Steps between C-alpha positions, in 0.01 A plus 500: 500500500227241448547127557847531658599207718467581873814533702545290812652699784647455848498724806809712571420686824877552602758739348730316272808679650436522874204272575290790650132469451383744226237769491254535227606775252274449202211263451328333194736635241462371138762440235433808291812442277481155367170362619596207731182384686430560862499770765816565708595652831829674584633494852779715651752414771455753792867494603672830423822313405326287252173624340468226235177481307376157387222309341273312736364261398749420224492266207641156581832422333335264252255767398747790432511431124126604480569853613736544201269367232465846336822663612653794313796282363251309287391821313818655367410797279164581649606862558346740247719653226412852632606411857832357371565806292430740785722294728792518254463879468469540885803281565705717261379838611493426867876455514537875485323510838613173645864579481512809718266351760691177516217272375699409179786354713260325728328336192839397366580323815164316500549393138815316632315392812783673692780282356639787287788539746592121494732316268326265268467135620234244505144633558172324583171693447218343686156590334688577183183512281588534135861579578529867419705572807734196435552601141600849617744362760643253253587793288688651793726189519306293759445123460127480562242244595133538583212329686131545457176305548346636178578276199349750248734768616802266510426391147556854380825515699628190332363555150569875461786571738666154500529505875585223755179490696299238669152452640429451870579624844855571645443209741424267215814609304739373767799701404825399662646717778689814390358491141453874436659839542161679508135389555227750411121504584302782356128494590535137604509472879143622534389189301665257735331306777827451679713822427760431777551143384564623142735766621704245704525292187626797300769561761598135495559502117701829510875509508671678788492872418194438275212738483125432559264766371129517587258761354130496596204733525517716817178496707618802693548712187304793361282293267351282761431794719310668214309222349466247795325178383546601136875519522660299223747335735232300684397288194297244672520202492850474333673713764506265796733725715528880459804661636611848620853622566446400867395139417784458253742612775330242724575236241872602504505470875335163488776390252778614740574843343517797749421853388858571417516174284222599269409768244124578504317795351204600291482642157259684269645368181194292423239719657366641166385151397368389846324828564347508159346155540399576857312811397339300211371244739369774737326671206343170382367439859292814463320351189459159666710344226766303692491170326709373220807632328514855371678560169801721561377809319603855535340721776701822465372691811544199731845421366609861544384484866693183550825657363450807714463278808809308395703813511339611826582153649864508376558845640341415830745208562762714672237617745329158538708209377215250536263672253626339178273275291742205509715370786847368433707262703868420416692244688869415462592144596793479749 
């Protein structure tokens, strides 16, 4: 976008998780989703027990607000009516197929962020956006609170849903020890400059027996393998650290959780959306139109392909558990 303020950056040559020097994966990527200025490089950790991907150089902390100037949370309702209608019909009709293959149950678990087997308690959702998830969980008996940096999204959470939400980071909130029974981060950890620091803070504010749930795009999944630098999960320059099942497990070990003390897996529940947008970016690259925000209109053939790939991905999980579009880490505080 023209006349956007430039973003000051700093070098990040070492892996955020293990301090290994990274290897260049993709160079000179542009923000083809929301038009933040600049060109960006992604590096990957060469260690087989890590494999984290990260932005290098990355925006300085004081500059991060600039990369969210035109974020999707500012444009509620931009989706076309045709696309909304097709999604409603698809969500209804697809249940007939999703139930026998197990995708319906997997989606139900994701809707609860894997707290469907927990008794209600006090829940903090970090990166709560407009509060849709918090409203759902409040209806299930949970006492809910939310955190987000985006004041426009939080205004909707307060004004429409009447939720208890605040603006800022977890570290700024300074919750007392043992404040919550559950803390959730869905598509948040990839936005954090210090993911391990934030996860440690999550564990501090959890009560003994409390649950920490992390969901993030999976760089080892089917979508990245198919669409490479156009994969929606990269989202430069907002995604500072991009995880896989391997790197999430590395996080757990760094936090003191052995393999038997963690629950980590991948899922295809959100693959239709991620793959649809990835295929759209790939198609736009062929026309040379990779700048600015594309209105969410209906592309029937592409969307059908994304749905087909979602089922393929879901059915392949038994053979290859790492192939899912999103990676999940669930930690139980001792």
